[in-house]
C-alpha positions in Angstrom: 0.1 0.0 -0.1 1.3 3.4 -1.1 1.8 6.2 1.5 -1.1 8.7 1.9 -0.6 12.4 1.1 -0.3 13.5 4.8 2.5 10.9 5.5 4.3 12.0 2.5 4.0 15.8 3.5 5.2 14.8 6.9 8.1 12.8 5.6 9.1 15.7 3.1 8.8 18.3 5.9 11.1 16.1 8.2 13.6 15.8 5.3 13.5 19.4 4.6 13.9 20.4 8.3 17.4 18.2 8.1 18.7 19.7 4.9 21.7 21.9 4.8 21.2 25.4 3.9 23.4 28.4 3.6 23.3 31.2 6.3 25.0 34.6 6.6 26.0 35.7 10.3 24.5 39.0 11.4 26.6 39.4 14.5 29.4 37.7 16.6 28.3 34.9 18.5 30.0 32.3 20.9 29.4 28.7 20.4 25.8 27.8 21.5 24.2 24.5 22.0 20.9 23.6 20.4 19.0 20.4 21.1 22.4 18.7 22.2 24.6 19.9 19.4 27.0 22.6 19.5 26.9 25.3 16.9 29.4 28.0 16.4 31.2 30.4 17.3 30.1 32.7 14.5 31.7 36.0 13.3 29.7 38.6 11.6 29.7 38.5 7.8 30.8 34.9 7.6 28.7 32.2 5.7 28.1 28.7 7.0 26.0 25.7 6.2 24.0 24.3 8.9 20.6 21.9 9.0 17.4 24.2 8.3 16.0 23.7 11.7 19.2 25.0 13.2 19.1 28.1 10.9 15.6 28.8 11.9 16.4 28.8 15.5 19.5 31.1 15.0 17.4 33.3 12.7 14.8 33.8 15.4 17.6 34.9 18.0 18.7 37.2 15.4 21.9 35.9 15.0 21.6 34.8 11.1 19.9 35.1 8.0 19.3 32.7 5.4 21.0 33.4 2.1 18.5 34.9 -0.4 18.5 32.0 -2.7 17.6 29.7 0.2 14.2 31.2 0.8 11.0 31.8 -0.9 9.7 35.5 -1.4 7.0 37.2 -3.1 8.9 37.9 -6.3 10.0 34.2 -6.6 6.3 33.1 -5.8 4.9 35.5 -8.7 7.5 34.1 -11.2 6.4 30.6 -10.4 2.8 31.4 -10.7 3.4 33.2 -14.3 5.6 30.6 -15.3 3.1 27.7 -14.5 0.2 29.8 -16.1 1.9 30.4 -19.6 2.8 26.8 -20.0 0.3 24.7 -22.0 -1.8 22.1 -19.9 0.2 19.3 -21.2 3.3 20.7 -19.7 4.4 21.1 -16.1 7.3 22.9 -15.0 10.0 21.7 -12.8 10.1 22.7 -9.1 12.6 22.1 -6.5 11.8 19.1 -4.5 11.3 21.0 -1.3 9.2 23.7 -2.8 6.0 22.8 -1.0 7.9 22.7 2.4 9.5 26.1 1.5 6.0 27.4 0.7 4.4 26.3 3.8 7.0 27.9 5.7 6.8 31.2 3.8 3.0 31.2 4.2 3.3 30.7 7.9 6.0 33.4 8.3 3.9 35.8 6.5 0.9 35.1 8.5 2.7 35.5 11.9 4.1 38.7 10.7 0.6 40.1 9.4 -0.8 39.4 13.1 2.2 41.6 14.4 2.0 44.1 11.6 -1.2 44.4 10.1 0.2 46.1 7.0 1.5 42.7 6.1 -2.1 41.1 5.7 -2.1 42.3 2.1 1.1 40.7 1.4 -0.1 37.4 3.1 -3.4 37.4 1.4 -1.6 38.0 -2.3 0.9 35.2 -1.4 -1.9 32.7 -0.5 -3.8 33.4 -3.7 -0.8 33.0 -5.8 0.1 29.8 -3.9 -3.7 28.4 -4.4 -3.4 29.2 -8.0 -0.1 27.5 -8.5 -1.6 24.4 -6.6 -4.6 24.3 -8.5 -2.9 24.8 -11.9 -0.5 22.1 -11.0 -3.1 19.7 -9.8 -5.3 20.1 -13.0 -2.1 19.2 -15.2 -1.3 16.3 -12.9 -5.0 14.9 -13.3 -4.5 15.3 -17.1 -1.3 13.5 -17.1 -2.6 10.7 -14.8 -5.5 10.0 -17.4 -3.0 10.1 -20.5 -1.0 7.3 -21.8 2.1 6.4 -19.6 4.2 9.6 -18.9 8.1 9.8 -19.7 10.5 9.9 -16.8 11.4 13.4 -17.8 7.7 14.6 -17.3 7.5 12.8 -13.9 11.0 14.2 -12.9 9.1 17.6 -12.9 6.9 16.6 -10.2 7.7 17.1 -6.5 7.5 14.2 -4.1 4.1 15.3 -3.1 2.9 15.7 -6.5 4.1 12.2 -7.3 2.0 10.7 -4.8 -1.2 12.4 -6.2 -0.2 11.2 -9.8 0.4 7.5 -8.8 -2.9 7.3 -6.8 -4.8 8.9 -9.7 -3.1 6.9 -12.1 -4.0 3.7 -10.2 -7.6 4.8 -9.9 -8.0 5.8 -13.5 -6.4 2.6 -14.9 -8.6 0.5 -12.5 -11.8 2.4 -13.7 -10.9 2.0 -17.3 -10.4 -1.8 -16.9 -13.5 -1.8 -15.2 -15.4 0.1 -17.8 -14.1 -1.5 -21.1 -12.2 -4.5 -19.8 -8.8 -3.5 -21.3 -5.5 -3.2 -20.0 
């Protein structure tokens, strides 16, 4: 039996939390202990590579910031939205394997900011709208791919881990339905 969507999403998030990310040090800091691991010492301006969950804790403390290419922002989200919408329904663009993990964290961050600073609410609402559009557009394409003849590895490689679960589940359901309807396989 294949894993369900919530299990796959949980697995993807766990893997993402433990991936290495690049950080830039905002201020000098002696070595510190996080969950039994010692990190640092850090010097202002240096770059380091740490696990995402460590970077997040150091960022909350104001010690570091993620390098720009490591984080999702409104501009990147808008570009993804545009790219996904200009492609034909039969073509699905490639996303980073951790796109949805980054997206969930970006939206959660904007939501927290909008609670503290109400002027951020419009940015949060726009990002949420763009995210829903991206998900809906990709989902329509996945349904189309799953109901078409078998896809090439190149096409399937453009799907994220979470999307492959949806594709494979739909493909199985559609193939089973076709067999039951016309007794072909």
